[in-house]
N, C-alpha and C positions, 0 to 999 in steps of 0.2 A: 498868088493866095486865091484867085479866080478859082486858079487847077485844083488847089486840094475845096474852095466848096463845088465845084460840080460837081465829083467824083462823090463827098458824099450824102450831095442832093441825089447822085443816082442809084446811089447804095439802098438810098431811102425811100424809095418804087417801091422798089419790091418786098419790104418787112412792111411796109403801108399795107401794098397787096395781100399779104400771108396775115395780116391783124385783118384785116375787113372780111376774108375768105374764112379764114376758125373762126370768129365771133358771129356771123353769119352762119354755118351748116350745123355748130355747139350750140346758137341758140333752137333750130330748126330742130334738132334731132333730141333735142331735149326732152323729157314727160312733161304731159300738160299742154292748158293752150292759156292764152290773153280772154279767152272767153268763159273760163271755167269760176263760177262763184259756187258760193255754199247753195244756192237753187240751181239745179243746171236748166240749159234751156231747150227748150224745144227743137226739132232737130229740123222744122224749116228754120225756125230765125238762124240756128246756129249756121247752115248753109246759106243765107241770105249774108251776114257778116264775113263767111268766108268769104266769098264771092265778091263784096265791098272792095275786102281788102286785098285782094287776091293769093290769097291763101288755099282757093281751092286747085291753083295751079302747081305744075310740076316742079320741083324743089329749081332744077337749073332755072326755071322761064324764071322765077320770083329773083333769082339770084342775079343775071340779066339784067332786070328790071335795076332793080338795086343801085346795082353800077352805074346802071344810065343816066338813075335820078342821081347819086351819089358825084357824078363828073358834071353834073348842073348845079354841085352845092344844095339838092334838097335830099333832105335824110327820108323824106320821108312820112308820115301820116301818123301820131300816138297813138295806140290803141285801148289806151286807158284813158287819157286827157283829151274826151272827143272833141272841144273846141280848140287844139293848136294843134300844131304839125313843129316834131321834132325839132327843127329847126327853130319854132315859138321858143322851144322848154328852154332850148339849149343858149339861145341869145338873152334867155329871163336869168337862168342860172348862170352863166360863163364869167359874165365882169365881175361877181360875186367870189367866187374863186381866184380867179389871178387874183384881184386885190390881196386877198386875206395869204397865198400863195407868193406874190410878191415882195409886199409885208417883209413879211417869213423868210425870204429868200434875205434881202437885202438885210434884216438885221440877223442875220446868222453869221454872214459874211463880213460883213462891219465889228460883230462883236467877238469871232472867230478870230481872225485877222489881228482884232487889235490884243485878247487874252494871247496868243500865241508870239504874238512881240513883247509883250510885258514878261511871258517865262523866261524868252530868247535871253532878255538882258540880265538874267541872273542863273543862269545855268545849272540847272544839279542842286539849286542851293532852295530852302524849304519852301520861296513862293511857288516855281517852277513844280516841285513835286504838287502842294496842295492844288497850284491850277489844274494840273493834268488829270490830279485822281476825279475832281470835280469834272471834266470835259469826260473822260473816261465812264464816267459814273453815265453820266447825262446823255453819251453816244448811246449805253447798255437798255436807254428808258425808250421803246416805243410810245406813239401819239397816245393809240386809246389807255395807256397807264397815267401821262403827264396830264392830259384836260382832264381828264377827274379830279386828279388829287391838285394841281391847281383853281377848278371849280367848289374843292371843298373848302380847302384852307381860302382864298381870296373872296369867293360869293356869299360862302353858309356861315361858313364862322366869323372872317372878319367883315362882312359887309359888304367889301370894297366896290365889290362889281357886279353888274348882272347874271347870275347864274347861266342865261344862254338870253337866246333871240337874235335877233339882227335890230330891230330900235330904227330904222330907216338912217343905216351905214352909221349911226351914229359911232365918234372912238370910241366911245365905251362900252361897245358891245365888241368893238375887234380886240382889246389890250388878250381875254383870256383866252381865244382860240389862236391867236397869232404868236403869242407866247408859248401856247404846247405847240405848236409844228416848228418853233421856231430852237428850243434848246436840243433837240441830237442833233440837229442839222449844226448849231453850232459848238459843239462837243467835238464835232466831228474834225469841219472847219478849223476851230483852235489846232486839233493834236496835226491835222496835216499842217499846218502851216507849223508850227515848231518845229514837226520833224526836218521840212523843208530847209529850216534856216539853219536847224543845226548840222547837213549834211555842206549846206552852202559856206557856213563859217568856218571849214576846218579847210577852205580849196587854196590854191596857195596864190592868188589876184584881193582874197580876203587878208594873209596874213600881210602882201603884199603893201595894198592900205592901211592896217595897224602900225604898222612902224612907220609912215609918212603918217603916226602921229592921229589916225582917224579915228575915233570910237565911238559906241554907243552908238545912238537913234541918228548919230548924220551916217557912221559906217553902213546899219542895215539898210537906211532909206537908200542911200548912192548907190551902194555895192554888191548887198544881199537881198533886199526885197523880193525884183523881179525874177530873178529867175527863182528863190524861192515859194513864189509863189502856182509855180507851174499845176504842182499834183493841187493845189486848191484850183488854180481851172480845170485838172482833166477832171474834178468832181464836181464844179458846178452843174454839168449840165446832166446827168446822176439825179443830183443832190437836187434840180428845181422840176424833175417827171420828180422825184420823192413825196414833194413837198407837193403838187397838182394829185396827185393820188391819195396821200395821205392827208390830203383837207377834206376825201371821202368822208372818214371817220371820224372825223372834228366837226363837219358838218352838221352828221347825225347825233354828236354827242353835244353838239351846243348849239345845234335848232336853228341855222344860216340855210338858206332862201337859192343855197350855190346850185353847182352842178353836183353834187354830192346826192344831197337829195333826190336828184328825182335819176338817180342808176340807181340808189335802194331803195327807191319803189317801182322802179322800171323791171329790175331784177325778181322783186316780189309776185309780182302783177303779171312778170312774163310778158311785159311789153316790149316783143322783139326789136320792134323799127329806136326806142327811145335807149334800150341798152345797147344797141349795135352804134348806136351816133354818137351814146358821150364814149363809148370804147374807140371809135375812130380819129375821136376830135383828141380823144387823148392821147391817143397813138400818134398824131401827126405836130402834138406840141411836146412831146417829148422827142421828136424827130428836128425840129424845130430847135427846142434848148439846148439836145446838144451838136447840134451845127452852130448854132451861137458859140457855144464852147468851144469851138475847136478853133473857128476863126480867132477868138480871141489864144488859143494856145499857139495858132502860128505866127499871132502878132505879138507875144512874149517870146517864140521860140523859131524861129526864121530855119531852121533847120528841115522844120517838119511843111511846110510850105508847097515844095513840091513844084 
């Protein structure tokens, strides 16, 4: 298991460096400037700002300074939020994004596995077909569609939940954004669980267990569930990454003070350090989520440990 973790970590370092390199140079070479506004600055002020933030130095020097700061955990100053560093803004928005992402992942995994199990108990029956049809529809709907639909139905039409806002983290404000993130992922998890169980149930050891009189939930729990969850575990890492990046849209729709808000505002205002800081953090979290998924996969299937 240690060898598996070490290989994944070594492979992730070039990936993170490539993300930092591309995000840095793409932001720098894009047209415009963070100091461009409705009223153009006079040349002296513009030169002073460029000098203050090191933007007047050669691009390679700027990149070297950024990598050095990154190695010390410093994402640099924000060019738009002048009273805050990028690290301050990240630590302000990250807990919100992680909270709604973690809740959505837990609900998606629990609900998807439960639905997949329920469909497997009556294979090819009306319940199986109905559940898989619903899950396929959920998988096909992106979060920018499910979010407004949920807000329209449960907030505007029925008035059960608030339309948007944070409300100091009150649970009622989390229901709609978490549900909007959960539904597409839950559909995919349910389909993977159903497909995995359908494949496992045809194997010889399952037939042998059935011959000994084991059936129903007991058969699935003791003999089929663990190997059937391998596809789900493989999907868990990308799913967690998708929920984290998908939260950018959801946080914008529901006006949540997460990283998504800062990323969107940073992109609109060409706040180089803020955008690069969020992108780098997202990349690191995606690598972490995939590493956790690989470890869980290795625990379930010892053949991949090495």
